[in-house]
HTML snippet that shows the backbone in 3Dmol.js (N, CA, C, O; Angstrom):
<script src="https://3Dmol.org/build/3Dmol-min.js"></script>
<div id="view" style="width:600px;height:400px;position:relative"></div>
<script>
const pdb = `
ATOM      1  N   MET A   1      50.321 -24.699  69.542  1.00  0.00           N
ATOM      2  CA  MET A   1      50.087 -25.201  68.359  1.00  0.00           C
ATOM      3  C   MET A   1      51.830 -26.311  67.998  1.00  0.00           C
ATOM      4  O   MET A   1      52.100 -26.880  66.940  1.00  0.00           O
ATOM      5  N   LYS A   2      52.367 -26.290  68.801  1.00  0.00           N
ATOM      6  CA  LYS A   2      53.638 -26.572  68.241  1.00  0.00           C
ATOM      7  C   LYS A   2      53.866 -27.990  68.592  1.00  0.00           C
ATOM      8  O   LYS A   2      54.330 -28.803  67.793  1.00  0.00           O
ATOM      9  N   ASP A   3      53.504 -28.285  69.900  1.00  0.00           N
ATOM     10  CA  ASP A   3      52.738 -29.924  70.482  1.00  0.00           C
ATOM     11  C   ASP A   3      51.854 -30.581  69.134  1.00  0.00           C
ATOM     12  O   ASP A   3      51.974 -31.677  68.587  1.00  0.00           O
ATOM     13  N   ASN A   4      50.586 -29.022  68.738  1.00  0.00           N
ATOM     14  CA  ASN A   4      50.204 -30.542  67.860  1.00  0.00           C
ATOM     15  C   ASN A   4      51.193 -30.713  66.802  1.00  0.00           C
ATOM     16  O   ASN A   4      51.567 -31.874  66.641  1.00  0.00           O
ATOM     17  N   SER A   5      51.817 -29.624  65.875  1.00  0.00           N
ATOM     18  CA  SER A   5      52.854 -30.760  65.427  1.00  0.00           C
ATOM     19  C   SER A   5      53.627 -31.531  65.407  1.00  0.00           C
ATOM     20  O   SER A   5      54.216 -31.684  64.337  1.00  0.00           O
ATOM     21  N   TYR A   6      54.048 -32.498  66.721  1.00  0.00           N
ATOM     22  CA  TYR A   6      53.979 -33.334  66.673  1.00  0.00           C
ATOM     23  C   TYR A   6      53.253 -34.310  66.892  1.00  0.00           C
ATOM     24  O   TYR A   6      53.815 -35.245  66.322  1.00  0.00           O
ATOM     25  N   VAL A   7      52.191 -34.738  67.450  1.00  0.00           N
ATOM     26  CA  VAL A   7      51.071 -35.711  67.724  1.00  0.00           C
ATOM     27  C   VAL A   7      50.448 -35.764  66.456  1.00  0.00           C
ATOM     28  O   VAL A   7      49.551 -36.585  66.261  1.00  0.00           O
ATOM     29  N   LYS A   8      50.960 -34.686  65.233  1.00  0.00           N
ATOM     30  CA  LYS A   8      50.782 -35.213  64.455  1.00  0.00           C
ATOM     31  C   LYS A   8      51.470 -35.654  63.177  1.00  0.00           C
ATOM     32  O   LYS A   8      50.869 -36.381  62.385  1.00  0.00           O
ATOM     33  N   ALA A   9      52.962 -35.155  62.902  1.00  0.00           N
ATOM     34  CA  ALA A   9      53.868 -36.455  62.682  1.00  0.00           C
ATOM     35  C   ALA A   9      53.419 -37.096  63.603  1.00  0.00           C
ATOM     36  O   ALA A   9      52.219 -37.329  63.456  1.00  0.00           O
ATOM     37  N   GLY A  10      54.050 -37.671  64.908  1.00  0.00           N
ATOM     38  CA  GLY A  10      53.780 -39.166  65.486  1.00  0.00           C
ATOM     39  C   GLY A  10      53.183 -40.176  64.701  1.00  0.00           C
ATOM     40  O   GLY A  10      53.582 -41.301  64.403  1.00  0.00           O
ATOM     41  N   ILE A  11      52.033 -39.490  64.390  1.00  0.00           N
ATOM     42  CA  ILE A  11      50.137 -40.112  63.874  1.00  0.00           C
ATOM     43  C   ILE A  11      51.121 -40.890  62.705  1.00  0.00           C
ATOM     44  O   ILE A  11      51.633 -42.008  62.645  1.00  0.00           O
ATOM     45  N   SER A  12      51.106 -39.620  61.755  1.00  0.00           N
ATOM     46  CA  SER A  12      52.370 -40.609  60.564  1.00  0.00           C
ATOM     47  C   SER A  12      53.365 -41.327  60.524  1.00  0.00           C
ATOM     48  O   SER A  12      53.423 -42.513  60.201  1.00  0.00           O
ATOM     49  N   PHE A  13      54.196 -40.629  60.854  1.00  0.00           N
ATOM     50  CA  PHE A  13      55.230 -42.162  61.210  1.00  0.00           C
ATOM     51  C   PHE A  13      54.227 -43.248  61.706  1.00  0.00           C
ATOM     52  O   PHE A  13      53.745 -44.056  60.911  1.00  0.00           O
ATOM     53  N   GLY A  14      53.932 -43.252  62.987  1.00  0.00           N
ATOM     54  CA  GLY A  14      53.484 -45.166  63.149  1.00  0.00           C
ATOM     55  C   GLY A  14      52.368 -45.252  61.898  1.00  0.00           C
ATOM     56  O   GLY A  14      52.729 -46.326  61.416  1.00  0.00           O
ATOM     57  N   SER A  15      51.399 -44.875  61.177  1.00  0.00           N
ATOM     58  CA  SER A  15      50.695 -45.085  59.759  1.00  0.00           C
ATOM     59  C   SER A  15      51.988 -45.915  58.958  1.00  0.00           C
ATOM     60  O   SER A  15      52.256 -47.102  59.145  1.00  0.00           O
ATOM     61  N   ALA A  16      52.569 -45.173  58.213  1.00  0.00           N
ATOM     62  CA  ALA A  16      53.749 -45.437  57.417  1.00  0.00           C
ATOM     63  C   ALA A  16      54.480 -46.543  58.310  1.00  0.00           C
ATOM     64  O   ALA A  16      54.161 -47.614  57.793  1.00  0.00           O
ATOM     65  N   LEU A  17      55.411 -46.822  59.539  1.00  0.00           N
ATOM     66  CA  LEU A  17      55.449 -47.019  60.194  1.00  0.00           C
ATOM     67  C   LEU A  17      55.160 -48.908  59.676  1.00  0.00           C
ATOM     68  O   LEU A  17      55.693 -49.784  58.994  1.00  0.00           O
ATOM     69  N   ALA A  18      53.700 -48.634  60.745  1.00  0.00           N
ATOM     70  CA  ALA A  18      52.718 -50.650  61.035  1.00  0.00           C
ATOM     71  C   ALA A  18      52.195 -50.430  58.863  1.00  0.00           C
ATOM     72  O   ALA A  18      51.813 -51.512  58.417  1.00  0.00           O
ATOM     73  N   MET A  19      52.193 -49.419  57.924  1.00  0.00           N
ATOM     74  CA  MET A  19      52.380 -50.368  56.523  1.00  0.00           C
ATOM     75  C   MET A  19      53.386 -50.831  56.293  1.00  0.00           C
ATOM     76  O   MET A  19      53.162 -51.761  55.518  1.00  0.00           O
ATOM     77  N   VAL A  20      55.133 -50.710  56.632  1.00  0.00           N
ATOM     78  CA  VAL A  20      56.126 -50.716  56.138  1.00  0.00           C
ATOM     79  C   VAL A  20      55.797 -52.614  56.164  1.00  0.00           C
ATOM     80  O   VAL A  20      55.491 -53.482  55.347  1.00  0.00           O
ATOM     81  N   ILE A  21      56.045 -52.532  57.409  1.00  0.00           N
ATOM     82  CA  ILE A  21      56.153 -53.116  58.646  1.00  0.00           C
ATOM     83  C   ILE A  21      54.975 -54.612  57.996  1.00  0.00           C
ATOM     84  O   ILE A  21      54.998 -55.776  58.396  1.00  0.00           O
ATOM     85  N   SER A  22      54.471 -54.273  57.399  1.00  0.00           N
ATOM     86  CA  SER A  22      52.642 -55.193  57.239  1.00  0.00           C
ATOM     87  C   SER A  22      52.814 -55.237  56.149  1.00  0.00           C
ATOM     88  O   SER A  22      52.544 -56.417  55.927  1.00  0.00           O
ATOM     89  N   TYR A  23      53.214 -54.600  54.766  1.00  0.00           N
ATOM     90  CA  TYR A  23      54.284 -55.075  53.550  1.00  0.00           C
ATOM     91  C   TYR A  23      55.560 -55.870  54.058  1.00  0.00           C
ATOM     92  O   TYR A  23      55.006 -56.909  54.417  1.00  0.00           O
ATOM     93  N   VAL A  24      56.391 -55.986  54.220  1.00  0.00           N
ATOM     94  CA  VAL A  24      57.550 -56.450  55.096  1.00  0.00           C
ATOM     95  C   VAL A  24      57.019 -57.791  54.691  1.00  0.00           C
ATOM     96  O   VAL A  24      56.975 -58.162  53.518  1.00  0.00           O
ATOM     97  N   ASN A  25      56.607 -58.516  55.741  1.00  0.00           N
ATOM     98  CA  ASN A  25      55.281 -59.415  56.871  1.00  0.00           C
ATOM     99  C   ASN A  25      55.050 -59.866  55.368  1.00  0.00           C
ATOM    100  O   ASN A  25      55.914 -60.424  54.691  1.00  0.00           O
ATOM    101  N   TRP A  26      53.092 -59.384  54.702  1.00  0.00           N
ATOM    102  CA  TRP A  26      53.140 -59.715  53.829  1.00  0.00           C
ATOM    103  C   TRP A  26      52.521 -59.642  52.328  1.00  0.00           C
ATOM    104  O   TRP A  26      51.407 -59.731  51.810  1.00  0.00           O
ATOM    105  N   HIS A  27      53.592 -59.472  52.002  1.00  0.00           N
ATOM    106  CA  HIS A  27      54.619 -58.837  50.799  1.00  0.00           C
ATOM    107  C   HIS A  27      52.238 -59.108  49.548  1.00  0.00           C
ATOM    108  O   HIS A  27      51.496 -59.719  48.779  1.00  0.00           O
ATOM    109  N   SER A  28      52.568 -57.723  50.693  1.00  0.00           N
ATOM    110  CA  SER A  28      50.643 -57.076  49.787  1.00  0.00           C
ATOM    111  C   SER A  28      50.586 -55.525  49.978  1.00  0.00           C
ATOM    112  O   SER A  28      51.294 -55.047  50.865  1.00  0.00           O
ATOM    113  N   VAL A  29      49.943 -54.846  49.356  1.00  0.00           N
ATOM    114  CA  VAL A  29      50.195 -53.452  48.789  1.00  0.00           C
ATOM    115  C   VAL A  29      48.208 -53.328  49.197  1.00  0.00           C
ATOM    116  O   VAL A  29      47.917 -52.179  49.529  1.00  0.00           O
ATOM    117  N   LEU A  30      47.462 -53.927  49.195  1.00  0.00           N
ATOM    118  CA  LEU A  30      46.250 -54.023  50.368  1.00  0.00           C
ATOM    119  C   LEU A  30      46.135 -54.451  51.664  1.00  0.00           C
ATOM    120  O   LEU A  30      45.334 -54.070  52.518  1.00  0.00           O
ATOM    121  N   TRP A  31      47.060 -55.331  51.746  1.00  0.00           N
ATOM    122  CA  TRP A  31      46.763 -54.792  54.049  1.00  0.00           C
ATOM    123  C   TRP A  31      47.218 -53.939  54.730  1.00  0.00           C
ATOM    124  O   TRP A  31      46.735 -53.415  55.734  1.00  0.00           O
ATOM    125  N   ALA A  32      49.381 -53.522  53.571  1.00  0.00           N
ATOM    126  CA  ALA A  32      50.480 -53.030  54.451  1.00  0.00           C
ATOM    127  C   ALA A  32      48.727 -51.302  54.134  1.00  0.00           C
ATOM    128  O   ALA A  32      48.645 -50.573  55.123  1.00  0.00           O
ATOM    129  N   VAL A  33      47.704 -50.935  52.955  1.00  0.00           N
ATOM    130  CA  VAL A  33      47.406 -50.059  53.510  1.00  0.00           C
ATOM    131  C   VAL A  33      45.888 -50.301  54.616  1.00  0.00           C
ATOM    132  O   VAL A  33      45.387 -49.287  55.101  1.00  0.00           O
ATOM    133  N   ILE A  34      45.316 -51.568  54.905  1.00  0.00           N
ATOM    134  CA  ILE A  34      44.484 -51.782  55.417  1.00  0.00           C
ATOM    135  C   ILE A  34      45.012 -51.596  57.397  1.00  0.00           C
ATOM    136  O   ILE A  34      44.315 -51.333  58.376  1.00  0.00           O
ATOM    137  N   HIS A  35      46.268 -51.837  57.288  1.00  0.00           N
ATOM    138  CA  HIS A  35      47.489 -51.856  58.552  1.00  0.00           C
ATOM    139  C   HIS A  35      47.242 -50.721  58.830  1.00  0.00           C
ATOM    140  O   HIS A  35      47.061 -50.356  59.991  1.00  0.00           O
ATOM    141  N   GLY A  36      47.171 -49.712  57.503  1.00  0.00           N
ATOM    142  CA  GLY A  36      47.845 -47.329  57.781  1.00  0.00           C
ATOM    143  C   GLY A  36      46.656 -47.029  58.627  1.00  0.00           C
ATOM    144  O   GLY A  36      46.660 -46.204  59.541  1.00  0.00           O
ATOM    145  N   LEU A  37      45.248 -48.033  58.121  1.00  0.00           N
ATOM    146  CA  LEU A  37      44.100 -47.539  58.157  1.00  0.00           C
ATOM    147  C   LEU A  37      43.582 -47.761  59.782  1.00  0.00           C
ATOM    148  O   LEU A  37      43.285 -46.928  60.638  1.00  0.00           O
ATOM    149  N   LEU A  38      43.609 -49.262  59.816  1.00  0.00           N
ATOM    150  CA  LEU A  38      43.553 -49.177  61.368  1.00  0.00           C
ATOM    151  C   LEU A  38      44.267 -48.676  62.242  1.00  0.00           C
ATOM    152  O   LEU A  38      43.575 -48.332  63.200  1.00  0.00           O
ATOM    153  N   GLY A  39      45.291 -48.475  62.370  1.00  0.00           N
ATOM    154  CA  GLY A  39      46.630 -47.323  62.799  1.00  0.00           C
ATOM    155  C   GLY A  39      46.093 -46.639  62.766  1.00  0.00           C
ATOM    156  O   GLY A  39      45.572 -46.751  63.876  1.00  0.00           O
ATOM    157  N   TRP A  40      45.231 -45.004  61.920  1.00  0.00           N
ATOM    158  CA  TRP A  40      44.482 -44.484  62.366  1.00  0.00           C
ATOM    159  C   TRP A  40      43.747 -43.858  62.533  1.00  0.00           C
ATOM    160  O   TRP A  40      43.742 -42.653  62.280  1.00  0.00           O
ATOM    161  N   ILE A  41      42.373 -44.895  63.312  1.00  0.00           N
ATOM    162  CA  ILE A  41      41.661 -45.822  63.112  1.00  0.00           C
ATOM    163  C   ILE A  41      42.408 -45.875  65.201  1.00  0.00           C
ATOM    164  O   ILE A  41      42.574 -45.496  66.361  1.00  0.00           O
ATOM    165  N   TYR A  42      42.465 -46.287  64.637  1.00  0.00           N
ATOM    166  CA  TYR A  42      43.227 -46.472  66.795  1.00  0.00           C
ATOM    167  C   TYR A  42      43.434 -45.072  66.793  1.00  0.00           C
ATOM    168  O   TYR A  42      42.268 -44.759  67.030  1.00  0.00           O
ATOM    169  N   VAL A  43      44.003 -44.042  66.710  1.00  0.00           N
ATOM    170  CA  VAL A  43      44.319 -42.950  67.591  1.00  0.00           C
ATOM    171  C   VAL A  43      43.283 -41.930  67.331  1.00  0.00           C
ATOM    172  O   VAL A  43      43.408 -40.943  68.057  1.00  0.00           O
ATOM    173  N   VAL A  44      42.632 -41.903  66.784  1.00  0.00           N
ATOM    174  CA  VAL A  44      40.784 -41.337  66.847  1.00  0.00           C
ATOM    175  C   VAL A  44      40.273 -41.956  67.893  1.00  0.00           C
ATOM    176  O   VAL A  44      39.968 -41.239  68.847  1.00  0.00           O
ATOM    177  N   TYR A  45      40.035 -43.489  68.002  1.00  0.00           N
ATOM    178  CA  TYR A  45      40.066 -43.598  69.119  1.00  0.00           C
ATOM    179  C   TYR A  45      40.398 -43.387  69.894  1.00  0.00           C
ATOM    180  O   TYR A  45      39.675 -43.781  70.810  1.00  0.00           O
ATOM    181  N   PHE A  46      41.587 -42.692  70.323  1.00  0.00           N
ATOM    182  CA  PHE A  46      42.611 -42.712  71.848  1.00  0.00           C
ATOM    183  C   PHE A  46      41.594 -41.125  71.735  1.00  0.00           C
ATOM    184  O   PHE A  46      40.584 -41.636  72.217  1.00  0.00           O
ATOM    185  N   VAL A  47      41.434 -40.582  71.633  1.00  0.00           N
ATOM    186  CA  VAL A  47      42.167 -38.812  71.035  1.00  0.00           C
ATOM    187  C   VAL A  47      40.473 -38.621  71.423  1.00  0.00           C
ATOM    188  O   VAL A  47      39.932 -37.622  71.896  1.00  0.00           O
ATOM    189  N   LEU A  48      39.959 -39.715  71.112  1.00  0.00           N
ATOM    190  CA  LEU A  48      38.055 -39.708  70.937  1.00  0.00           C
ATOM    191  C   LEU A  48      38.029 -39.994  73.180  1.00  0.00           C
ATOM    192  O   LEU A  48      37.430 -39.333  74.028  1.00  0.00           O
ATOM    193  N   ARG A  49      38.648 -40.816  73.289  1.00  0.00           N
ATOM    194  CA  ARG A  49      38.968 -41.232  74.993  1.00  0.00           C
ATOM    195  C   ARG A  49      39.589 -40.580  76.088  1.00  0.00           C
ATOM    196  O   ARG A  49      39.322 -40.303  77.258  1.00  0.00           O
ATOM    197  N   TYR A  50      40.847 -40.388  74.986  1.00  0.00           N
ATOM    198  CA  TYR A  50      41.165 -40.291  76.801  1.00  0.00           C
ATOM    199  C   TYR A  50      41.945 -38.551  76.446  1.00  0.00           C
ATOM    200  O   TYR A  50      42.503 -38.210  77.489  1.00  0.00           O
ATOM    201  N   GLY A  51      42.144 -37.305  75.201  1.00  0.00           N
ATOM    202  CA  GLY A  51      41.639 -36.497  74.525  1.00  0.00           C
ATOM    203  C   GLY A  51      43.555 -36.738  74.579  1.00  0.00           C
ATOM    204  O   GLY A  51      44.228 -37.708  74.926  1.00  0.00           O
ATOM    205  N   LEU A  52      43.968 -35.265  74.026  1.00  0.00           N
ATOM    206  CA  LEU A  52      45.360 -34.489  73.836  1.00  0.00           C
ATOM    207  C   LEU A  52      45.955 -34.224  75.184  1.00  0.00           C
ATOM    208  O   LEU A  52      47.176 -34.084  75.250  1.00  0.00           O
ATOM    209  N   HIS A  53      45.011 -34.116  76.577  1.00  0.00           N
ATOM    210  CA  HIS A  53      45.933 -33.840  78.076  1.00  0.00           C
ATOM    211  C   HIS A  53      47.185 -34.039  77.815  1.00  0.00           C
ATOM    212  O   HIS A  53      48.029 -33.908  78.701  1.00  0.00           O
TER     213      HIS A  53
END
`;
const viewer = $3Dmol.createViewer("view");
viewer.addModel(pdb, "pdb");
viewer.setStyle({}, {cartoon: {color: "spectrum"}});
viewer.zoomTo();
viewer.render();
</script>
């Protein structure tokens, strides 16, 4: 279970980082949220496609 917490922390950090970078580049909260959600969608796709092995 300890490995699972690292995955969750990594996903959260990656999404937050995507939102910050998006906001800095576009100066729009909406685009920042969209990019954060797209980051989560990519992670879900990756997990479904390749698993967490």
